[in-house]
N, C-alpha and C positions, 0 to 999 in steps of 0.2 A: 396265189401267194403261198410260198413254202412255209410250213410249220417246222419249227425248231424246238427240239427238246434238249434242255441243259441238265445233265446229271451232276449236280454239285452246285451249292449255293455260296461258295466262298468268294474271294476277290476275282479269281479268273472267271468263274461262272457268271457272277453279276456283270463284270465288264464286257463279256462277250454277249450276254443277254441284252445289255443296253445297246450294243453295236448292231446286233440283229434288229432290234426294235427301231433304231434309227433309220435303217433301210427297209423299213416296211414289213418286216417278217412277223409273223405271230409266234410267240415264244412262251413255253412253259419251263419253269425252273423246278427241278426235282430236288427235294431236300427232306431231312430227317424231321425238321421242325419248322412247319410252315409259318408259325407265328413270328419267327425272326425275320421274315421277309414282308411283313405288313407294310413297312415304310417303303420298301422297294416297289411293291405292288402299286401303291398309290401313285408313285412318280411314273411307273411304267405305263399306266393307263390301260386302254382297252386291249392292247396287243400283248400285255404281259399277264401271265397267269402262274400260279404256284400249285404244286401237287407233290406226290411221292416220287421216288425214283422210277417206279413202275409206271406211274401216271405220265411223266415226262418222256420215257422211253417209248410208250405207246403213242403219245401225242405227235412226237416229232416224225416228220418225213426224213429229216436229217438230224442226227443226235450228236451232242458234244459231251464227251467225257471230261469233266473239270474237277476232279478230286485228287486227293493225295494218292500217289501210286501205292503206297502200303496199305490203303483201304480199298483201292479200285476193284479188285477181284471180288471182295464180299459185296461191295455196293452193286456191282454188275449182276450178281446173283439175286440181289433184291430187285433190280430192275427187270429181271426175268428175260431170259434168252429169247423166248418167243416174241417179245416186243421189239427185239433188235434184229430179228432174222431178215436178211437181205438188205438192210439199211446201211447207209454210210454213217460211220461214227468217227468224228474227229477226236483223236486222242491228243490231249494237251499235256498229259502227265509226265513227270520226270521221276525216275526211281531213286529219290533222295532218301538216304539212310538216316535213321534216328540216331545220329552220332554227331558230335560237335565237329565243325570245319577245322582243318589243319592248315594255319597260316592263310586263311581265307579260301581254302579249297574245300568244298563240300564233298561228302562221300555218298557213293551209290550202293545199293544192295544187289545190283546186277553185275555181270562181267561184260567184257567187250565181245564175248563169243555169242551172246544172245541178249537182245535188247528186251525192254519190258514190253514194248508194243509186240514183238514177236511172240511173246508169251500170251498176251491177250488174244492175238490172232489164232494161235494154236488152240487156246481154250474155247474160242468161239469162231469156228471156221466159216460159219455162214454169215458173218457179220464183215463188212467191208471197212476195216480200220484205215485211216489215213492220219499220220503224224503231222501235226501242225500247232502253231501257237506256243511251242515248248521252248524256243530259244529267245524269248523276250518277255519282259515283265507285263504284268496285267494293265498297268497304266498306259501302255504304249501298243496295246493289241488292236486298237481301232483308230485308223488314220493318224498314225504318229507323225509328229512335225520334227522333221530334220532339214528344214530349210529347203524343201522342195526335192530332197533326195529320198527315194523310196528304199526303205530298208529291205533285205532279203529275208523271206520266210522259207526255210527249208522243209520239204515235205517228202513223204515216201508212203508206199502202200502197194498192195498186190493187184488192186483193181484199177484199171486205167480210167474207166468212167467215173468211179469215186473220186479219183484225184483231179479230174476235170471239173466236177462238181465243187470241190473244195477250192480249186484254183479261182473259179468265178468269185467266191466269197472273199478270198484273200485279195483279189483285185479291187473289189468294192472297198475292202477295209484298208487299202493304201500300200499294198506290199508288192514288191517283185517276188517271183516264185522260182525256186530252184528245186526241180524234181530229182530226188536222189534214188529213184528206182524203187525196188520191191521192199518189203517189210524189213528186210535185212539192213537197209540204209539206216534205220533207226539206231543201229549200233553206233553210227557216227553222229547222228543228229541229237540224240538224248544228251551225250556228254558235252555238247555246246552249252547246255545249262550251267555246267560246272565253270566253264570259262566265263560265261556271262555274269555269273554271280561274284567272281573274285573282286572286282573293283568295288562292288557294293559291300562285300564283307570286309574289305581292307579299309576303304575310304568313304563308305556310305554314299557311293555314286551308283545310281541305278537308272539314270536316263540315257542309255546307249543301246545300240543294236548292231547286228551284223550286216556287212554288204558284201556280196559276192561280185567281183569285178571280172569281166570277160575281155580278152584281147580281141 
């Protein structure tokens, strides 16, 4: 049974932790404040644990980064690079700026010339980052129900074996997978968050997903 370390205890981290537990994985959620997960731990049962960021990074055979991008680099330092060396890390983050949206369009603190995941990959070259779960809301990350239609999850990363590992998980979680190549593909994947958020920001509509159609 694969052990999963979740770095981050917000909505995304908890949603994915619940999804992994649903499919029989052992999960440790890393957080700054363990006490705020007391209720989650009770519901999670024997396969759910709580620890520090470093604890979760060390525990996981595969690790999920589920924190605000603005805090991600500091939190990865707290997780300790040696705990992540050689591991697959699913990067769910989007580089959302601390600025108000403009007519429903959120702002990023990155440019289209270098994605946030590319920055992480450059900082930690011995980690196998795979971008995933970044173009859908947390409520729809595990077995989303769109009347039998599987939404598309766009992924990218430099390591082919890492992407195969993540693809297996995404298939379990109910997605079609579209591989957008190396880490540079995150330059296109991350901004999908901006598009996904517009209906929510304008009309409080959040129950939607992307679908890539092929001829």
